[in-house]
A tleap script that builds the chain and sets N, CA, C and O, in Angstrom:
source leaprc.protein.ff14SB
mol = sequence {
  NMET TRP TRP ASP GLY ALA THR LEU GLY ALA
  LEU PHE ASP ILE GLY ARG ARG SER ARG PHE
  ILE GLY GLU ASP GLU VAL GLY ASN LYS TYR
  TYR GLU GLU ARG LYS PRO SER LEU GLU GLY
  ARG LYS ARG ARG TRP VAL ILE TYR PRO GLY
  TYR PRO GLU ALA SER SER VAL PRO PRO MET
  TRP ARG GLY TRP LEU HIE HIE THR PHE ASP
  SER PRO PRO THR GLU ALA ASP MET THR ARG
  ARG SER TRP GLU LYS PRO SER GLN PRO ASN
  LEU THR GLY THR ARG LEU ALA TYR ARG PRO
  LYS GLY SER LEU ALA ARG ASP GLY SER ARG
  PRO LYS VAL SER GLY ASP TYR GLU ALA TRP
  ARG PRO GLY SER GLU CSER
}
set mol.1.N position { 13.698 15.667 0.564 }
set mol.1.CA position { 13.063 15.062 2.466 }
set mol.1.C position { 13.677 14.267 2.665 }
set mol.1.O position { 14.289 13.427 2.005 }
set mol.2.N position { 13.435 14.675 4.387 }
set mol.2.CA position { 14.514 13.913 5.207 }
set mol.2.C position { 13.560 12.250 5.597 }
set mol.2.O position { 13.660 11.543 6.599 }
set mol.3.N position { 12.854 12.103 4.605 }
set mol.3.CA position { 11.599 10.973 5.398 }
set mol.3.C position { 11.950 10.286 3.820 }
set mol.3.O position { 11.132 9.472 3.391 }
set mol.4.N position { 12.994 10.574 3.090 }
set mol.4.CA position { 12.480 10.033 1.575 }
set mol.4.C position { 14.134 8.119 1.814 }
set mol.4.O position { 15.363 8.099 1.884 }
set mol.5.N position { 13.441 7.415 1.830 }
set mol.5.CA position { 14.606 6.245 2.062 }
set mol.5.C position { 14.242 6.349 2.964 }
set mol.5.O position { 13.300 7.132 3.085 }
set mol.6.N position { 14.879 5.443 4.490 }
set mol.6.CA position { 15.253 4.787 5.524 }
set mol.6.C position { 16.492 6.022 6.065 }
set mol.6.O position { 17.622 6.229 5.622 }
set mol.7.N position { 15.859 6.586 7.006 }
set mol.7.CA position { 17.122 6.900 8.023 }
set mol.7.C position { 18.270 5.785 8.481 }
set mol.7.O position { 18.408 4.582 8.704 }
set mol.8.N position { 18.746 6.615 8.468 }
set mol.8.CA position { 20.534 6.309 9.258 }
set mol.8.C position { 20.210 5.353 10.560 }
set mol.8.O position { 20.699 4.250 10.801 }
set mol.9.N position { 19.585 5.833 11.058 }
set mol.9.CA position { 19.645 4.417 12.280 }
set mol.9.C position { 18.179 2.946 12.292 }
set mol.9.O position { 17.950 1.964 12.998 }
set mol.10.N position { 17.465 3.656 10.964 }
set mol.10.CA position { 17.559 1.536 10.296 }
set mol.10.C position { 18.536 0.990 9.214 }
set mol.10.O position { 19.036 -0.118 9.017 }
set mol.11.N position { 18.643 2.634 8.360 }
set mol.11.CA position { 20.033 1.525 7.639 }
set mol.11.C position { 20.594 0.901 8.346 }
set mol.11.O position { 21.109 -0.098 7.844 }
set mol.12.N position { 20.778 1.094 9.657 }
set mol.12.CA position { 22.382 0.362 10.771 }
set mol.12.C position { 21.958 -0.244 10.512 }
set mol.12.O position { 22.056 -0.649 9.354 }
set mol.13.N position { 20.829 -0.988 11.764 }
set mol.13.CA position { 19.705 -2.150 11.948 }
set mol.13.C position { 19.580 -2.949 11.539 }
set mol.13.O position { 19.851 -4.119 11.812 }
set mol.14.N position { 18.782 -2.088 10.197 }
set mol.14.CA position { 18.302 -3.366 9.263 }
set mol.14.C position { 20.294 -4.235 8.791 }
set mol.14.O position { 20.559 -5.361 9.212 }
set mol.15.N position { 21.094 -3.610 8.134 }
set mol.15.CA position { 21.652 -3.502 7.506 }
set mol.15.C position { 22.906 -4.848 8.549 }
set mol.15.O position { 23.233 -5.826 7.876 }
set mol.16.N position { 23.295 -4.809 9.561 }
set mol.16.CA position { 23.969 -5.323 11.491 }
set mol.16.C position { 22.887 -6.527 11.564 }
set mol.16.O position { 23.421 -7.415 12.228 }
set mol.17.N position { 21.675 -6.905 11.188 }
set mol.17.CA position { 21.021 -7.814 11.523 }
set mol.17.C position { 20.639 -8.294 10.892 }
set mol.17.O position { 20.490 -9.444 11.305 }
set mol.18.N position { 20.045 -8.082 9.254 }
set mol.18.CA position { 19.414 -8.968 8.469 }
set mol.18.C position { 20.237 -9.476 6.888 }
set mol.18.O position { 21.424 -9.478 6.562 }
set mol.19.N position { 19.525 -9.703 6.474 }
set mol.19.CA position { 20.169 -9.948 5.014 }
set mol.19.C position { 19.767 -9.656 4.321 }
set mol.19.O position { 18.740 -9.209 4.832 }
set mol.20.N position { 19.662 -9.424 2.962 }
set mol.20.CA position { 18.845 -8.143 1.291 }
set mol.20.C position { 18.320 -9.989 1.161 }
set mol.20.O position { 18.718 -11.042 1.660 }
set mol.21.N position { 17.213 -9.575 0.181 }
set mol.21.CA position { 16.434 -10.412 -0.185 }
set mol.21.C position { 16.332 -10.284 -1.091 }
set mol.21.O position { 17.041 -11.165 -1.579 }
set mol.22.N position { 15.879 -9.719 -1.907 }
set mol.22.CA position { 15.517 -8.928 -3.346 }
set mol.22.C position { 15.092 -7.546 -3.770 }
set mol.22.O position { 15.109 -6.760 -2.823 }
set mol.23.N position { 14.793 -7.130 -4.679 }
set mol.23.CA position { 14.426 -6.013 -5.604 }
set mol.23.C position { 13.236 -5.970 -6.075 }
set mol.23.O position { 13.012 -6.992 -6.724 }
set mol.24.N position { 11.901 -4.881 -6.038 }
set mol.24.CA position { 10.798 -5.087 -6.915 }
set mol.24.C position { 11.018 -4.211 -8.441 }
set mol.24.O position { 12.160 -4.022 -8.858 }
set mol.25.N position { 10.246 -3.892 -8.927 }
set mol.25.CA position { 10.713 -3.267 -10.456 }
set mol.25.C position { 10.396 -1.707 -10.306 }
set mol.25.O position { 10.062 -0.839 -11.113 }
set mol.26.N position { 10.614 -1.717 -9.091 }
set mol.26.CA position { 9.652 0.529 -8.996 }
set mol.26.C position { 11.624 0.315 -7.378 }
set mol.26.O position { 11.971 1.210 -6.607 }
set mol.27.N position { 12.082 -0.625 -7.467 }
set mol.27.CA position { 13.389 -0.207 -6.878 }
set mol.27.C position { 13.445 -0.844 -5.639 }
set mol.27.O position { 14.566 -1.217 -5.295 }
set mol.28.N position { 12.473 -1.070 -4.852 }
set mol.28.CA position { 12.120 -1.180 -3.962 }
set mol.28.C position { 13.614 -2.408 -3.000 }
set mol.28.O position { 14.319 -3.246 -3.563 }
set mol.29.N position { 13.616 -2.169 -2.048 }
set mol.29.CA position { 14.606 -3.211 -1.553 }
set mol.29.C position { 14.478 -3.937 -0.442 }
set mol.29.O position { 14.672 -3.356 0.626 }
set mol.30.N position { 14.131 -5.337 -0.436 }
set mol.30.CA position { 12.911 -6.182 0.918 }
set mol.30.C position { 14.311 -6.866 1.313 }
set mol.30.O position { 15.246 -7.232 0.600 }
set mol.31.N position { 14.086 -6.915 2.953 }
set mol.31.CA position { 14.881 -7.373 3.636 }
set mol.31.C position { 14.323 -8.136 4.921 }
set mol.31.O position { 13.499 -7.662 5.703 }
set mol.32.N position { 14.952 -9.486 5.012 }
set mol.32.CA position { 14.603 -10.248 6.186 }
set mol.32.C position { 15.645 -10.536 7.326 }
set mol.32.O position { 16.848 -10.280 7.297 }
set mol.33.N position { 15.117 -10.968 8.067 }
set mol.33.CA position { 16.254 -11.024 9.440 }
set mol.33.C position { 16.552 -12.140 10.101 }
set mol.33.O position { 15.857 -13.104 10.424 }
set mol.34.N position { 18.131 -11.781 10.321 }
set mol.34.CA position { 19.551 -13.631 10.567 }
set mol.34.C position { 18.495 -14.586 10.936 }
set mol.34.O position { 17.999 -15.432 10.192 }
set mol.35.N position { 18.192 -14.346 12.225 }
set mol.35.CA position { 17.090 -14.733 13.443 }
set mol.35.C position { 16.845 -14.406 13.701 }
set mol.35.O position { 17.210 -13.242 13.863 }
set mol.36.N position { 15.685 -14.981 14.216 }
set mol.36.CA position { 14.320 -14.718 14.403 }
set mol.36.C position { 14.044 -13.758 16.132 }
set mol.36.O position { 14.355 -14.069 17.282 }
set mol.37.N position { 13.588 -12.972 15.760 }
set mol.37.CA position { 13.537 -12.186 18.055 }
set mol.37.C position { 12.787 -12.009 17.745 }
set mol.37.O position { 12.943 -10.820 17.465 }
set mol.38.N position { 10.625 -12.537 17.144 }
set mol.38.CA position { 9.822 -11.815 17.436 }
set mol.38.C position { 9.036 -13.051 17.341 }
set mol.38.O position { 8.806 -13.538 16.234 }
set mol.39.N position { 8.425 -13.820 18.875 }
set mol.39.CA position { 8.200 -14.826 18.363 }
set mol.39.C position { 7.887 -15.767 17.628 }
set mol.39.O position { 6.795 -16.078 17.153 }
set mol.40.N position { 9.694 -16.594 17.469 }
set mol.40.CA position { 9.623 -17.031 16.632 }
set mol.40.C position { 9.836 -16.771 15.432 }
set mol.40.O position { 10.348 -17.768 14.922 }
set mol.41.N position { 9.661 -15.577 14.359 }
set mol.41.CA position { 9.422 -15.219 13.388 }
set mol.41.C position { 10.404 -14.546 13.039 }
set mol.41.O position { 11.087 -14.040 13.930 }
set mol.42.N position { 10.744 -14.352 11.723 }
set mol.42.CA position { 11.704 -13.369 11.073 }
set mol.42.C position { 11.298 -12.083 10.993 }
set mol.42.O position { 10.139 -11.861 11.345 }
set mol.43.N position { 12.017 -11.100 10.586 }
set mol.43.CA position { 11.082 -9.881 11.058 }
set mol.43.C position { 11.265 -9.606 9.007 }
set mol.43.O position { 12.088 -10.251 8.358 }
set mol.44.N position { 10.569 -8.837 8.537 }
set mol.44.CA position { 10.987 -8.934 7.199 }
set mol.44.C position { 10.731 -7.190 7.283 }
set mol.44.O position { 10.053 -6.514 8.057 }
set mol.45.N position { 11.974 -6.667 5.613 }
set mol.45.CA position { 11.529 -4.745 6.390 }
set mol.45.C position { 10.991 -4.880 4.328 }
set mol.45.O position { 10.980 -5.671 3.384 }
set mol.46.N position { 10.602 -3.295 4.753 }
set mol.46.CA position { 10.859 -3.018 3.185 }
set mol.46.C position { 11.939 -1.851 3.164 }
set mol.46.O position { 12.375 -1.517 4.266 }
set mol.47.N position { 12.465 -1.131 1.935 }
set mol.47.CA position { 12.978 0.039 2.005 }
set mol.47.C position { 12.794 0.747 0.461 }
set mol.47.O position { 13.210 0.505 -0.672 }
set mol.48.N position { 11.952 1.729 1.082 }
set mol.48.CA position { 11.139 2.660 -0.543 }
set mol.48.C position { 12.860 3.219 -1.171 }
set mol.48.O position { 13.790 3.580 -0.449 }
set mol.49.N position { 12.862 3.151 -2.421 }
set mol.49.CA position { 14.038 3.753 -2.829 }
set mol.49.C position { 14.252 6.330 -2.186 }
set mol.49.O position { 15.115 7.160 -1.897 }
set mol.50.N position { 12.218 6.156 -2.437 }
set mol.50.CA position { 11.614 7.638 -2.183 }
set mol.50.C position { 10.993 7.882 -0.845 }
set mol.50.O position { 11.137 7.656 0.357 }
set mol.51.N position { 10.124 8.542 -1.834 }
set mol.51.CA position { 8.736 8.934 -0.187 }
set mol.51.C position { 7.837 7.844 -0.330 }
set mol.51.O position { 7.039 7.506 -1.205 }
set mol.52.N position { 8.277 7.268 1.057 }
set mol.52.CA position { 7.679 5.974 1.912 }
set mol.52.C position { 6.072 5.751 1.490 }
set mol.52.O position { 5.045 6.211 1.989 }
set mol.53.N position { 6.289 4.865 0.378 }
set mol.53.CA position { 4.416 4.691 -0.531 }
set mol.53.C position { 4.327 3.314 -0.241 }
set mol.53.O position { 5.014 2.584 -0.954 }
set mol.54.N position { 3.218 2.464 1.180 }
set mol.54.CA position { 3.271 1.530 0.772 }
set mol.54.C position { 2.668 0.570 -0.305 }
set mol.54.O position { 3.155 -0.540 -0.519 }
set mol.55.N position { 1.337 1.172 -1.121 }
set mol.55.CA position { 0.992 1.365 -2.065 }
set mol.55.C position { 1.952 0.893 -2.598 }
set mol.55.O position { 1.723 -0.315 -2.672 }
set mol.56.N position { 2.548 1.028 -2.864 }
set mol.56.CA position { 4.127 0.227 -3.866 }
set mol.56.C position { 4.679 -1.074 -4.371 }
set mol.56.O position { 5.172 -1.587 -5.376 }
set mol.57.N position { 4.130 -1.478 -2.417 }
set mol.57.CA position { 4.999 -2.271 -2.943 }
set mol.57.C position { 3.854 -3.575 -3.939 }
set mol.57.O position { 2.658 -3.466 -3.670 }
set mol.58.N position { 4.244 -4.728 -5.020 }
set mol.58.CA position { 3.577 -5.361 -5.926 }
set mol.58.C position { 2.863 -6.411 -4.828 }
set mol.58.O position { 3.729 -6.898 -4.101 }
set mol.59.N position { 2.156 -6.661 -4.665 }
set mol.59.CA position { 0.909 -8.317 -4.268 }
set mol.59.C position { 1.185 -9.014 -3.933 }
set mol.59.O position { 0.623 -9.425 -2.918 }
set mol.60.N position { 3.028 -10.236 -4.880 }
set mol.60.CA position { 3.624 -10.565 -4.511 }
set mol.60.C position { 4.390 -10.106 -2.774 }
set mol.60.O position { 4.079 -10.347 -1.608 }
set mol.61.N position { 5.249 -9.518 -3.305 }
set mol.61.CA position { 6.421 -9.061 -2.516 }
set mol.61.C position { 5.635 -7.910 -1.052 }
set mol.61.O position { 6.127 -7.032 -0.343 }
set mol.62.N position { 4.310 -8.489 -1.147 }
set mol.62.CA position { 2.866 -7.982 0.815 }
set mol.62.C position { 3.059 -9.280 1.240 }
set mol.62.O position { 3.759 -9.710 2.158 }
set mol.63.N position { 2.042 -10.086 0.116 }
set mol.63.CA position { 2.495 -11.690 0.598 }
set mol.63.C position { 3.511 -12.085 1.528 }
set mol.63.O position { 3.446 -12.564 2.660 }
set mol.64.N position { 4.219 -11.852 0.972 }
set mol.64.CA position { 5.626 -12.203 1.287 }
set mol.64.C position { 6.353 -11.524 2.414 }
set mol.64.O position { 7.118 -12.233 3.067 }
set mol.65.N position { 6.193 -9.856 2.845 }
set mol.65.CA position { 6.646 -9.039 4.113 }
set mol.65.C position { 5.473 -9.672 5.444 }
set mol.65.O position { 5.870 -10.012 6.558 }
set mol.66.N position { 4.098 -9.713 5.025 }
set mol.66.CA position { 2.569 -10.215 5.942 }
set mol.66.C position { 2.922 -11.700 6.109 }
set mol.66.O position { 2.145 -12.464 6.682 }
set mol.67.N position { 4.130 -12.115 5.593 }
set mol.67.CA position { 3.789 -14.017 6.451 }
set mol.67.C position { 3.018 -14.744 5.894 }
set mol.67.O position { 2.753 -15.877 6.295 }
set mol.68.N position { 2.366 -14.025 4.532 }
set mol.68.CA position { 1.875 -15.424 4.291 }
set mol.68.C position { 2.499 -16.628 2.863 }
set mol.68.O position { 2.426 -17.711 2.283 }
set mol.69.N position { 3.288 -14.881 3.053 }
set mol.69.CA position { 4.259 -16.509 1.867 }
set mol.69.C position { 5.648 -16.759 2.663 }
set mol.69.O position { 6.245 -15.906 3.319 }
set mol.70.N position { 6.053 -18.167 2.462 }
set mol.70.CA position { 7.196 -18.516 3.501 }
set mol.70.C position { 8.473 -18.032 2.431 }
set mol.70.O position { 9.533 -17.608 2.893 }
set mol.71.N position { 8.138 -18.197 0.379 }
set mol.71.CA position { 9.301 -17.974 -0.083 }
set mol.71.C position { 8.859 -16.356 -0.703 }
set mol.71.O position { 7.848 -15.843 -1.182 }
set mol.72.N position { 9.766 -16.077 -0.492 }
set mol.72.CA position { 10.676 -14.629 -1.552 }
set mol.72.C position { 9.757 -14.675 -2.329 }
set mol.72.O position { 8.796 -15.341 -1.946 }
set mol.73.N position { 9.637 -13.888 -3.964 }
set mol.73.CA position { 8.979 -13.867 -4.963 }
set mol.73.C position { 10.229 -14.623 -5.991 }
set mol.73.O position { 10.153 -15.402 -6.941 }
set mol.74.N position { 11.611 -13.834 -5.133 }
set mol.74.CA position { 13.173 -14.715 -6.092 }
set mol.74.C position { 13.086 -16.005 -5.803 }
set mol.74.O position { 14.034 -16.611 -6.304 }
set mol.75.N position { 12.280 -16.766 -5.145 }
set mol.75.CA position { 13.099 -17.879 -4.919 }
set mol.75.C position { 11.408 -18.635 -5.151 }
set mol.75.O position { 11.239 -19.806 -4.812 }
set mol.76.N position { 10.295 -17.840 -5.730 }
set mol.76.CA position { 9.036 -18.853 -5.467 }
set mol.76.C position { 8.608 -18.436 -6.430 }
set mol.76.O position { 8.769 -17.275 -6.807 }
set mol.77.N position { 7.927 -19.370 -7.066 }
set mol.77.CA position { 7.636 -19.035 -9.112 }
set mol.77.C position { 6.102 -18.480 -8.525 }
set mol.77.O position { 5.033 -18.883 -8.067 }
set mol.78.N position { 6.867 -17.219 -8.914 }
set mol.78.CA position { 5.063 -16.583 -9.072 }
set mol.78.C position { 4.808 -15.070 -9.569 }
set mol.78.O position { 4.773 -13.900 -9.188 }
set mol.79.N position { 4.660 -15.882 -10.647 }
set mol.79.CA position { 4.544 -15.374 -11.525 }
set mol.79.C position { 3.324 -14.623 -11.926 }
set mol.79.O position { 2.498 -15.534 -11.882 }
set mol.80.N position { 2.827 -13.818 -12.200 }
set mol.80.CA position { 1.968 -12.280 -12.713 }
set mol.80.C position { 0.423 -12.935 -13.597 }
set mol.80.O position { 0.038 -12.618 -14.723 }
set mol.81.N position { 0.047 -13.513 -13.025 }
set mol.81.CA position { -1.962 -13.667 -13.441 }
set mol.81.C position { -2.281 -13.029 -14.997 }
set mol.81.O position { -2.027 -11.970 -15.571 }
set mol.82.N position { -2.651 -13.694 -15.175 }
set mol.82.CA position { -3.331 -12.887 -17.158 }
set mol.82.C position { -4.224 -12.008 -16.571 }
set mol.82.O position { -4.446 -11.113 -17.387 }
set mol.83.N position { -4.800 -11.845 -15.616 }
set mol.83.CA position { -6.352 -10.552 -15.010 }
set mol.83.C position { -6.002 -10.161 -13.800 }
set mol.83.O position { -6.747 -9.541 -13.041 }
set mol.84.N position { -4.516 -10.602 -13.482 }
set mol.84.CA position { -3.769 -9.184 -12.455 }
set mol.84.C position { -3.940 -8.272 -12.784 }
set mol.84.O position { -5.030 -8.293 -13.357 }
set mol.85.N position { -3.260 -6.728 -12.824 }
set mol.85.CA position { -3.698 -5.272 -12.781 }
set mol.85.C position { -2.146 -5.661 -12.624 }
set mol.85.O position { -1.737 -6.813 -12.477 }
set mol.86.N position { -1.343 -4.489 -12.682 }
set mol.86.CA position { 0.120 -3.541 -12.296 }
set mol.86.C position { -0.283 -2.827 -11.028 }
set mol.86.O position { -0.861 -1.742 -10.978 }
set mol.87.N position { 0.042 -3.469 -10.157 }
set mol.87.CA position { 0.420 -2.585 -8.672 }
set mol.87.C position { -0.321 -1.139 -8.624 }
set mol.87.O position { 0.427 -0.587 -9.431 }
set mol.88.N position { -1.134 -0.254 -8.309 }
set mol.88.CA position { -1.587 1.139 -8.211 }
set mol.88.C position { -1.379 2.136 -7.042 }
set mol.88.O position { -2.088 2.363 -6.062 }
set mol.89.N position { 0.257 2.863 -7.588 }
set mol.89.CA position { -0.298 3.825 -5.986 }
set mol.89.C position { -1.049 4.831 -5.534 }
set mol.89.O position { -1.343 5.930 -6.004 }
set mol.90.N position { -1.369 4.146 -4.319 }
set mol.90.CA position { -2.087 5.317 -4.042 }
set mol.90.C position { -2.932 6.769 -3.988 }
set mol.90.O position { -2.862 7.255 -2.859 }
set mol.91.N position { -3.555 7.416 -4.739 }
set mol.91.CA position { -3.865 8.913 -4.768 }
set mol.91.C position { -5.049 8.806 -4.488 }
set mol.91.O position { -5.762 8.508 -5.446 }
set mol.92.N position { -5.544 8.936 -3.527 }
set mol.92.CA position { -5.967 9.696 -2.957 }
set mol.92.C position { -4.982 10.575 -2.328 }
set mol.92.O position { -3.943 10.262 -1.746 }
set mol.93.N position { -5.883 12.636 -2.719 }
set mol.93.CA position { -5.935 13.216 -2.514 }
set mol.93.C position { -5.086 13.897 -3.602 }
set mol.93.O position { -4.378 14.828 -3.219 }
set mol.94.N position { -5.052 13.520 -5.085 }
set mol.94.CA position { -4.200 13.821 -5.676 }
set mol.94.C position { -5.521 14.313 -6.758 }
set mol.94.O position { -6.675 14.067 -6.409 }
set mol.95.N position { -5.272 14.948 -7.948 }
set mol.95.CA position { -5.812 15.090 -8.424 }
set mol.95.C position { -7.077 13.357 -9.935 }
set mol.95.O position { -8.158 13.311 -10.522 }
set mol.96.N position { -6.009 12.564 -9.766 }
set mol.96.CA position { -5.975 11.075 -10.014 }
set mol.96.C position { -6.877 10.566 -9.340 }
set mol.96.O position { -7.639 9.654 -9.660 }
set mol.97.N position { -6.805 11.224 -8.252 }
set mol.97.CA position { -7.929 10.148 -7.134 }
set mol.97.C position { -9.835 9.486 -7.789 }
set mol.97.O position { -10.506 10.381 -8.302 }
set mol.98.N position { -10.158 8.803 -7.757 }
set mol.98.CA position { -11.542 8.140 -8.182 }
set mol.98.C position { -12.634 9.825 -7.594 }
set mol.98.O position { -12.017 10.773 -7.108 }
set mol.99.N position { -13.216 9.848 -7.657 }
set mol.99.CA position { -14.268 10.272 -7.735 }
set mol.99.C position { -15.092 9.188 -8.803 }
set mol.99.O position { -14.808 8.606 -9.851 }
set mol.100.N position { -16.324 9.282 -7.856 }
set mol.100.CA position { -18.233 8.161 -7.956 }
set mol.100.C position { -18.863 9.925 -8.820 }
set mol.100.O position { -18.350 11.010 -8.545 }
set mol.101.N position { -19.794 9.772 -9.630 }
set mol.101.CA position { -20.591 9.623 -9.731 }
set mol.101.C position { -21.137 10.123 -8.664 }
set mol.101.O position { -21.103 9.516 -7.594 }
set mol.102.N position { -22.063 12.004 -8.893 }
set mol.102.CA position { -21.918 12.023 -7.251 }
set mol.102.C position { -21.512 12.613 -5.908 }
set mol.102.O position { -22.008 13.269 -4.992 }
set mol.103.N position { -20.597 12.166 -6.181 }
set mol.103.CA position { -19.166 13.186 -5.425 }
set mol.103.C position { -19.619 14.775 -4.869 }
set mol.103.O position { -20.445 15.546 -5.359 }
set mol.104.N position { -18.921 14.907 -3.903 }
set mol.104.CA position { -19.465 16.960 -4.207 }
set mol.104.C position { -17.717 16.512 -4.350 }
set mol.104.O position { -17.701 16.093 -3.192 }
set mol.105.N position { -16.745 16.348 -4.669 }
set mol.105.CA position { -15.404 16.830 -5.167 }
set mol.105.C position { -15.116 16.466 -6.413 }
set mol.105.O position { -14.023 16.668 -6.942 }
set mol.106.N position { -16.245 15.817 -7.043 }
set mol.106.CA position { -16.167 15.863 -8.731 }
set mol.106.C position { -16.589 16.636 -8.932 }
set mol.106.O position { -15.617 17.380 -9.061 }
set mol.107.N position { -17.855 17.521 -9.199 }
set mol.107.CA position { -17.547 19.211 -9.822 }
set mol.107.C position { -18.501 19.823 -9.086 }
set mol.107.O position { -19.037 20.764 -9.671 }
set mol.108.N position { -18.891 19.595 -7.987 }
set mol.108.CA position { -19.319 20.302 -6.619 }
set mol.108.C position { -20.434 20.435 -6.794 }
set mol.108.O position { -20.804 21.552 -6.434 }
set mol.109.N position { -21.304 19.748 -7.239 }
set mol.109.CA position { -22.630 19.683 -6.756 }
set mol.109.C position { -23.231 18.223 -6.939 }
set mol.109.O position { -22.820 17.173 -7.432 }
set mol.110.N position { -24.382 18.643 -6.317 }
set mol.110.CA position { -24.823 17.164 -5.999 }
set mol.110.C position { -25.926 16.728 -6.781 }
set mol.110.O position { -26.727 17.619 -7.063 }
set mol.111.N position { -26.259 15.193 -7.348 }
set mol.111.CA position { -27.127 15.463 -8.109 }
set mol.111.C position { -28.739 15.407 -8.200 }
set mol.111.O position { -29.455 14.798 -7.406 }
set mol.112.N position { -29.020 15.884 -8.912 }
set mol.112.CA position { -30.710 16.272 -8.046 }
set mol.112.C position { -31.641 14.849 -7.838 }
set mol.112.O position { -31.651 13.892 -8.612 }
set mol.113.N position { -32.094 14.930 -7.099 }
set mol.113.CA position { -33.109 13.554 -6.837 }
set mol.113.C position { -34.429 13.528 -7.117 }
set mol.113.O position { -35.210 14.428 -7.427 }
set mol.114.N position { -34.663 11.528 -6.849 }
set mol.114.CA position { -35.938 11.266 -7.727 }
set mol.114.C position { -37.718 12.000 -7.466 }
set mol.114.O position { -38.119 10.900 -7.846 }
set mol.115.N position { -38.065 12.210 -7.392 }
set mol.115.CA position { -39.735 12.367 -6.647 }
set mol.115.C position { -40.897 11.918 -5.450 }
set mol.115.O position { -42.026 12.110 -5.000 }
set mol.116.N position { -38.908 10.731 -5.283 }
set mol.116.CA position { -40.349 10.096 -3.839 }
set mol.116.C position { -39.727 10.175 -3.021 }
set mol.116.O position { -40.011 9.627 -1.957 }
set mol.117.N position { -38.356 11.068 -3.238 }
set mol.117.CA position { -37.712 11.442 -1.962 }
set mol.117.C position { -38.618 12.891 -1.487 }
set mol.117.O position { -38.939 13.583 -2.453 }
set mol.118.N position { -38.945 13.282 -0.470 }
set mol.118.CA position { -39.142 15.072 0.751 }
set mol.118.C position { -37.885 14.786 1.423 }
set mol.118.O position { -37.272 13.826 1.889 }
set mol.119.N position { -37.739 16.422 1.220 }
set mol.119.CA position { -37.121 16.286 2.847 }
set mol.119.C position { -37.360 16.411 3.724 }
set mol.119.O position { -37.908 17.508 3.617 }
set mol.120.N position { -37.453 16.082 5.044 }
set mol.120.CA position { -37.428 16.090 6.457 }
set mol.120.C position { -37.774 17.877 7.221 }
set mol.120.O position { -37.050 18.197 8.164 }
set mol.121.N position { -38.513 18.571 6.897 }
set mol.121.CA position { -38.454 19.747 7.768 }
set mol.121.C position { -38.866 19.463 9.016 }
set mol.121.O position { -39.744 18.685 9.387 }
set mol.122.N position { -37.590 20.717 10.113 }
set mol.122.CA position { -38.684 20.752 11.254 }
set mol.122.C position { -40.058 21.565 11.643 }
set mol.122.O position { -40.299 22.715 11.272 }
set mol.123.N position { -41.094 20.581 12.632 }
set mol.123.CA position { -42.166 20.589 12.717 }
set mol.123.C position { -43.386 20.627 11.843 }
set mol.123.O position { -44.563 20.985 11.816 }
set mol.124.N position { -42.107 19.854 10.901 }
set mol.124.CA position { -43.264 18.601 10.203 }
set mol.124.C position { -44.490 18.429 10.751 }
set mol.124.O position { -44.877 19.359 11.459 }
set mol.125.N position { -45.305 17.373 10.604 }
set mol.125.CA position { -46.695 16.374 11.185 }
set mol.125.C position { -45.398 14.536 10.634 }
set mol.125.O position { -45.147 13.538 11.309 }
set mol.126.N position { -45.042 14.842 9.494 }
set mol.126.CA position { -44.280 13.469 8.937 }
set mol.126.C position { -43.375 13.212 9.320 }
set mol.126.O position { -42.799 12.201 8.918 }
savepdb mol mol.pdb
quit
């Protein structure tokens, strides 16, 4: 597909004015501008190895991309805590998507309502 990875124009522009910072465990590559160009801050980019899925960016790298952290995970000690779960891609629209109890997408039927609810009918008094 033409949108796998980055376009030639993006690769040329990022390669011309940025430096490589690091790569994560899924193959995403991160870059930062050499000189600040946006209100005194350096722009930061991610180049995905295939289909561009933002949810594939791990939390430590996401924090760096959004200027929450000054130092990237390659320079700062950002070890994963025992309570942190691994990053997951967005599963919306797939057969693995979350479908809570009562969801029409789960089995096509709505659960029965309890006896304390009575549907409104047009023309009824109350």
